[in-house]
VMD Tcl script that draws the C-alpha trace (Angstrom):
set ca {
  {0.00 0.00 0.00}
  {1.25 3.48 -0.91}
  {0.71 6.32 1.53}
  {0.62 9.87 0.20}
  {1.42 12.78 2.45}
  {-1.43 15.32 2.40}
  {-0.70 18.34 0.24}
  {1.87 16.57 -1.98}
  {1.60 15.63 -5.63}
  {2.13 11.95 -6.43}
  {5.48 11.70 -8.20}
  {5.30 10.41 -11.76}
  {8.23 8.88 -13.62}
  {9.84 11.20 -16.11}
  {8.96 9.78 -19.53}
  {9.74 12.86 -21.58}
  {13.05 14.03 -23.02}
  {13.36 17.09 -20.76}
  {15.80 16.75 -17.90}
  {13.95 17.03 -14.53}
  {14.83 20.07 -12.46}
  {14.81 20.80 -8.77}
  {11.56 22.71 -9.31}
  {9.96 19.50 -10.64}
  {11.14 17.56 -7.59}
  {9.82 20.30 -5.30}
  {6.39 20.25 -6.96}
  {6.21 16.46 -6.79}
  {7.22 16.37 -3.13}
  {5.06 19.33 -2.09}
  {7.98 21.32 -0.68}
  {9.92 24.41 -1.65}
  {12.82 24.29 -4.08}
  {15.06 25.51 -1.26}
  {14.12 22.41 0.74}
  {14.97 20.17 -2.22}
  {18.34 21.90 -2.50}
  {19.05 21.29 1.18}
  {18.05 17.63 1.01}
  {19.92 16.78 -2.19}
  {22.86 19.13 -1.65}
  {25.53 19.33 1.01}
  {23.42 21.44 3.43}
  {26.52 23.25 4.79}
  {24.43 25.22 7.29}
  {23.26 21.90 8.83}
  {19.65 23.10 8.88}
  {17.31 20.66 10.61}
  {14.91 18.82 8.31}
  {12.46 16.16 9.37}
  {13.07 12.59 8.27}
  {9.65 12.52 6.60}
  {10.55 15.55 4.50}
  {13.87 13.99 3.48}
  {12.19 10.74 2.48}
  {9.50 12.56 0.48}
  {12.10 14.56 -1.47}
  {14.28 11.49 -2.06}
  {11.28 9.49 -3.35}
  {10.28 12.29 -5.74}
  {13.84 12.63 -7.04}
  {14.14 8.88 -7.68}
  {10.75 8.70 -9.38}
  {11.53 11.61 -11.69}
  {15.04 10.39 -12.46}
  {16.55 13.62 -11.14}
  {20.35 13.90 -11.25}
  {22.08 17.03 -9.85}
  {23.51 19.30 -12.52}
  {27.33 19.29 -12.03}
  {27.68 22.79 -13.49}
  {25.06 24.19 -11.14}
  {26.70 22.45 -8.22}
  {30.04 23.96 -9.21}
  {28.51 27.42 -9.16}
  {27.04 26.75 -5.75}
  {29.86 24.85 -4.09}
  {32.90 25.77 -6.22}
  {33.62 22.05 -6.62}
  {32.42 19.25 -8.88}
  {34.81 16.45 -7.90}
  {35.56 16.23 -11.63}
  {39.01 16.19 -13.20}
  {39.23 17.18 -16.85}
  {41.44 15.32 -19.33}
  {42.13 17.19 -22.58}
  {43.74 15.68 -25.67}
  {44.43 17.32 -29.01}
  {42.85 14.49 -31.01}
  {39.46 13.91 -32.62}
  {38.71 10.99 -30.31}
  {40.13 9.52 -27.15}
  {42.64 6.69 -27.65}
  {41.08 3.34 -26.76}
  {43.52 0.93 -28.40}
  {45.87 -0.72 -25.90}
  {48.83 -0.20 -28.27}
  {48.18 3.54 -28.55}
  {51.01 5.46 -26.88}
  {48.49 7.58 -24.94}
  {46.49 4.64 -23.58}
  {48.73 3.86 -20.55}
  {48.66 7.54 -19.51}
  {44.86 7.38 -19.35}
  {44.92 4.11 -17.41}
  {47.11 5.78 -14.79}
  {44.90 8.86 -14.66}
  {41.78 6.75 -14.22}
  {43.28 4.67 -11.42}
  {44.47 7.70 -9.48}
  {41.15 9.52 -9.93}
  {39.20 6.51 -8.67}
  {41.52 6.14 -5.67}
  {41.17 9.81 -4.78}
  {37.38 9.97 -5.23}
  {37.20 11.98 -8.45}
  {35.38 11.36 -11.72}
  {36.82 12.23 -15.13}
  {35.46 14.61 -17.74}
  {37.04 13.96 -21.15}
  {37.67 16.71 -23.70}
  {38.93 16.63 -27.27}
  {39.98 19.79 -29.04}
  {40.48 19.58 -32.79}
  {37.21 20.77 -34.27}
  {37.80 22.37 -37.71}
  {36.50 25.77 -36.65}
  {38.30 28.28 -34.45}
  {41.55 26.32 -34.46}
  {44.73 28.30 -33.75}
  {48.28 27.89 -35.01}
  {49.03 25.47 -32.18}
  {46.29 23.07 -33.29}
  {43.95 23.86 -30.39}
  {40.31 24.89 -30.55}
  {40.26 27.87 -28.18}
  {36.57 27.39 -27.31}
  {37.16 23.71 -26.53}
  {40.08 24.54 -24.23}
  {38.00 27.01 -22.23}
  {35.32 24.34 -21.64}
  {37.69 22.54 -19.28}
  {36.54 24.99 -16.60}
  {33.52 22.73 -16.14}
  {35.90 20.58 -14.07}
  {37.83 21.46 -10.90}
  {41.12 21.22 -12.80}
  {42.44 19.68 -15.98}
  {45.19 17.38 -17.25}
  {46.55 18.13 -20.72}
  {48.04 15.43 -22.92}
  {49.72 16.22 -26.24}
  {52.80 17.51 -28.01}
  {51.49 21.08 -28.30}
  {50.69 23.84 -25.82}
  {47.89 26.33 -26.65}
  {49.69 29.15 -24.88}
  {47.05 31.89 -25.20}
  {44.25 29.71 -23.85}
  {46.32 28.22 -21.04}
  {47.60 31.65 -20.04}
  {43.98 32.70 -19.55}
  {43.30 29.67 -17.38}
  {46.41 30.26 -15.27}
  {45.46 33.92 -14.85}
  {42.24 32.87 -13.13}
  {44.10 30.31 -11.00}
  {42.55 27.31 -12.72}
  {44.62 24.20 -11.83}
  {46.47 22.67 -14.81}
  {48.90 19.75 -15.03}
  {50.57 18.60 -18.24}
  {51.56 14.99 -18.82}
  {55.00 15.53 -20.34}
  {57.68 18.15 -19.67}
  {56.83 21.66 -20.84}
  {58.94 24.81 -21.12}
  {56.31 27.19 -22.46}
  {54.67 30.09 -20.61}
  {57.84 30.97 -18.74}
  {57.94 27.71 -16.80}
  {54.58 28.36 -15.12}
  {53.04 25.02 -16.14}
  {53.00 22.13 -13.68}
  {53.89 18.80 -15.26}
  {54.89 15.18 -14.75}
  {57.24 14.11 -17.53}
  {59.80 11.53 -18.58}
  {63.50 12.21 -18.15}
  {64.54 11.75 -21.79}
  {68.07 12.97 -21.08}
  {68.56 10.11 -18.61}
  {66.90 7.66 -21.01}
  {69.18 8.69 -23.88}
  {72.22 8.22 -21.65}
  {71.10 4.64 -20.91}
  {70.92 3.82 -24.62}
  {74.18 5.55 -25.61}
  {76.08 3.97 -22.71}
  {74.85 0.55 -23.87}
  {75.96 1.21 -27.46}
  {79.39 2.47 -26.45}
  {79.76 -0.55 -24.20}
  {79.15 -2.78 -27.23}
  {82.04 -1.06 -29.00}
  {80.27 1.48 -31.22}
  {82.25 4.65 -31.89}
  {80.32 6.30 -34.76}
  {76.70 6.94 -33.82}
  {74.04 8.63 -35.94}
  {70.92 10.11 -34.34}
  {67.99 10.46 -36.69}
  {65.19 12.74 -35.53}
  {62.12 14.33 -37.03}
  {61.78 17.94 -38.10}
  {59.35 18.88 -35.29}
  {60.74 21.16 -32.56}
  {58.54 19.94 -29.70}
  {60.05 19.62 -26.22}
  {60.15 15.80 -26.21}
  {62.18 15.73 -29.44}
  {64.55 18.44 -28.26}
  {65.11 16.68 -24.93}
  {65.95 13.41 -26.67}
  {68.50 15.11 -28.92}
  {69.99 16.95 -25.96}
  {70.31 13.67 -24.10}
  {72.01 12.00 -27.07}
  {74.52 14.82 -27.47}
  {75.33 14.92 -23.75}
  {75.80 11.16 -23.53}
  {78.12 11.10 -26.57}
  {80.18 13.97 -25.15}
  {80.46 12.15 -21.81}
  {81.67 8.95 -23.50}
  {85.16 10.32 -23.98}
  {87.53 10.57 -26.92}
  {86.99 8.32 -29.88}
  {83.18 8.38 -29.67}
  {81.49 10.63 -32.20}
  {77.82 11.36 -32.80}
  {75.98 13.06 -35.63}
  {72.43 14.40 -35.62}
  {70.30 14.42 -38.76}
  {66.78 15.75 -39.15}
  {64.72 13.82 -41.65}
  {61.31 12.97 -42.97}
  {60.54 9.25 -42.96}
  {60.06 9.35 -46.73}
  {63.72 10.38 -47.12}
  {65.10 7.37 -45.24}
  {65.78 4.68 -47.84}
  {68.32 2.00 -48.77}
  {70.56 4.49 -50.59}
  {70.80 6.77 -47.54}
  {71.44 3.81 -45.25}
  {74.21 2.52 -47.50}
  {75.88 5.95 -47.54}
  {75.89 6.10 -43.73}
  {77.43 2.64 -43.44}
  {80.13 3.55 -45.99}
  {81.07 6.51 -43.79}
  {81.62 4.20 -40.83}
  {78.28 4.61 -39.05}
  {77.71 1.36 -37.17}
  {74.50 2.25 -35.32}
  {71.53 4.47 -36.10}
  {69.46 5.79 -33.20}
  {66.08 7.39 -33.78}
  {63.29 8.92 -31.71}
  {59.94 7.51 -30.70}
  {56.94 9.48 -31.95}
  {53.21 8.82 -32.28}
  {53.63 6.60 -35.35}
  {57.31 5.55 -35.12}
  {57.53 6.28 -38.84}
  {61.29 6.91 -38.71}
  {61.90 3.52 -37.07}
  {59.69 1.79 -39.64}
  {61.55 3.54 -42.47}
  {64.91 2.45 -41.03}
  {63.88 -1.19 -40.75}
  {62.49 -1.16 -44.29}
  {65.65 0.48 -45.65}
  {67.83 -2.12 -43.93}
  {65.77 -4.93 -45.41}
  {65.93 -3.44 -48.90}
  {69.70 -2.86 -48.58}
  {70.26 -6.40 -47.38}
  {71.73 -5.21 -44.08}
  {71.26 -7.68 -41.24}
  {70.13 -6.33 -37.88}
  {72.23 -6.26 -35.70}
  {75.06 -8.16 -37.45}
  {75.65 -5.49 -40.12}
  {73.94 -2.49 -38.52}
  {72.57 -1.79 -35.06}
  {69.36 0.19 -34.60}
  {68.15 1.75 -31.35}
  {65.18 3.86 -30.34}
  {64.98 6.67 -27.79}
  {61.70 5.29 -26.58}
  {59.74 2.10 -27.22}
  {58.20 0.35 -30.20}
  {54.70 -0.34 -28.90}
  {53.56 -2.09 -32.07}
  {54.98 -5.37 -30.72}
  {53.69 -7.29 -27.67}
  {57.20 -7.24 -26.23}
  {59.53 -4.59 -27.56}
  {62.37 -6.14 -29.57}
  {64.01 -2.80 -30.35}
  {66.77 -1.57 -28.05}
  {65.54 1.55 -26.30}
  {63.80 2.59 -23.11}
  {60.31 2.31 -21.68}
  {58.60 5.52 -20.66}
  {56.73 5.05 -17.35}
  {53.47 6.16 -18.95}
  {51.03 4.69 -16.45}
  {53.01 6.05 -13.51}
  {53.15 9.46 -15.19}
  {49.36 9.43 -15.54}
  {48.88 8.45 -11.89}
  {51.36 11.03 -10.58}
  {49.87 13.77 -12.78}
  {46.33 13.09 -11.58}
  {47.45 13.03 -7.94}
  {49.35 16.29 -8.45}
  {46.27 17.89 -10.02}
  {44.18 16.91 -7.00}
  {46.80 18.49 -4.74}
  {46.59 21.72 -6.74}
  {42.78 21.64 -6.68}
  {42.61 21.12 -2.92}
  {45.41 23.55 -2.11}
  {47.71 20.86 -0.71}
  {50.33 22.18 -3.14}
  {50.78 25.40 -5.04}
  {52.11 25.45 -8.58}
  {54.13 25.19 -10.56}
  {55.23 21.68 -9.55}
  {57.46 19.87 -12.05}
  {58.54 16.22 -11.82}
  {60.55 13.97 -14.13}
  {60.44 10.17 -13.95}
  {63.34 8.06 -15.26}
  {62.65 5.54 -18.04}
  {63.59 1.85 -17.89}
  {66.26 0.56 -20.29}
  {65.17 -2.11 -22.81}
  {68.14 -4.17 -24.14}
  {66.15 -5.52 -27.09}
  {67.61 -7.56 -29.95}
  {68.44 -4.87 -32.52}
  {71.87 -3.92 -31.22}
  {75.15 -5.82 -31.09}
  {78.87 -5.21 -31.52}
  {79.86 -3.20 -34.61}
  {80.42 -5.27 -37.77}
  {83.88 -3.76 -38.42}
  {86.37 -3.36 -35.60}
  {88.83 -0.51 -35.42}
  {88.49 3.18 -36.33}
  {86.44 4.00 -39.40}
  {86.88 6.87 -41.80}
  {85.64 10.02 -40.09}
  {83.50 12.51 -41.94}
  {84.53 16.14 -41.63}
  {80.90 17.19 -41.08}
  {80.14 18.53 -37.65}
  {76.90 17.58 -35.89}
  {75.53 21.07 -36.50}
  {76.25 20.77 -40.21}
  {74.76 17.29 -40.28}
  {71.57 18.62 -38.76}
  {71.03 20.51 -41.98}
  {71.86 17.42 -44.05}
  {70.41 16.11 -47.27}
  {67.62 13.95 -45.83}
  {64.88 16.51 -46.31}
  {64.20 15.46 -49.84}
}
mol new
graphics top color blue
foreach p $ca { graphics top sphere $p radius 0.5 }
foreach p [lrange $ca 0 end-1] q [lrange $ca 1 end] { graphics top cylinder $p $q radius 0.2 }
display resetview
């Protein structure tokens, strides 16, 4: 038997498309909207409400399918318990082999542990897109959350400067140098990772190393090159390194043969979203008939995630840990436990792989007169 409190309207399930409001709950329960707000909200003033009133409001809310509006609650309480996650892609990465996927796993685990939900944003709509590839309107929508994690190779400086100016908490996954060092981040220590790889190669006996990188001047690429140069310089006399910028379409069997003829015994390249340079190197070696690693060693400043277990010598970026640490840091900034900017680097793990071995020819090879700076402007652009 159902008992109706005198003066109240029997609640009816919401069968229409309109989202029920607090006013609808109030009408169904026969109370004021202020009472509904106190029952369903946090009631910070601890105003006394009878148990019968609470039950009546709760029954009406359930019957109508009422769910509190997170935006309205933010305006009222200045908190949504939502963390934003913004990527510069058309859709969120869901494939396990996607390089971004482990970051998101880490973010999700930390958010769940700390009692926060996630609000996902993408920002590459064709309209209103700036030079940095960001949709300015999409970036500003992150204010629906209490703070936001950013994941991508670019930094929309104008939009983020606006967010920082209003003290909106931001954490980047990946080291950033833009905006005068005011961005908090959790990144990978690519300088340390490069040193691991170069030390391994020198230990195998390699003395002529070529580093092949893309033409993009993002921080991750610059850090990898810096790490390569530092590690070569620290290896002592007799170890030389060259740096070449190249498009993947310019890496072919002819180029590979020319490097080998100049005494290059190992080619190191950088990890990127597609690992196109690594794929081009492996194809060129196959077409040139060069055996890996007997005739030529190949290493990667990063990891080839296209294989279940990486066979390429390189290092593993602690992606999941970076995601977890970044989310925890964002919560600290949101709650005031820390004040920004906070900047952390995590060291990668070396992967010995099977693509490197001792150089095919022992002893000093003919040394090119080109300096690394000259090589960086080499002939691999087309």
